[in-house]
N, C-alpha and C positions, 0 to 999 in steps of 0.2 A: 735149477736156478729159481730163486724166489722173487716173485714180483709183488709189488704193493706200493703203498704210499709211505715212504720213509722220511719225508721231509714235512715240516710245518711251515714252509715258506709261503709267502703271500703271492707267489707267481708260479707259473708252469713254464717248462722249457720244451721246445720241440726243435727238430732239425730237418730242414729241407735237404735231402741227400742229393738231389739233382743240382741245386744251386750252391750247396754247402753254406747255408745261412741258418743261424740259430734264431728262433723266435721266442720271445718272452711274452707271456700273457698273464694279465692280472686275474687271480682267482675270483675276486669279488666283482670285477667288471670285465667280463671276457671280451668286450669290444675294444679294450685297450691292449694294443699289440705293438711291440717294438722288435726290430730285427738288428742283427749284428753278425760280424764274422767270428766273434767269440761269444761264449755264454756271458761273460762279464760285460761285454759291450752291449749286448741285447738287454741285460738286466739294468745296466746304468741308464740306457735310453728310456726304458720303461719307467724307472724311478723318476727321472726328470719329467716325463710326460704326466705321470700320476700326480706329482707335486704341483705341476703347472695347472692341471685340471682342478685339483683340490683348492689351490689358492684362488683360481678364477671363481669357483663356486662360492668360496668364502667371501670374496669381494662383492659378488652379485647379491648375496644374502644380506651383507652389511648395508648395501645401498637401498634395499627394499624395506628395511626395518625402520 
């Protein structure tokens, strides 16, 4: 079996085998983590979380300028 990085995705996926929950983690910001019962669900939640944080940062930068 060949192991390695075969994806250029902006996120990583892991599986908690005890709880059967997938976790999606941002590669650039590892503190951003979302979970779901499917990979798609976890990635979708992470996308929303990332967009929310990015828009919040953008709004706060606009107000300080």
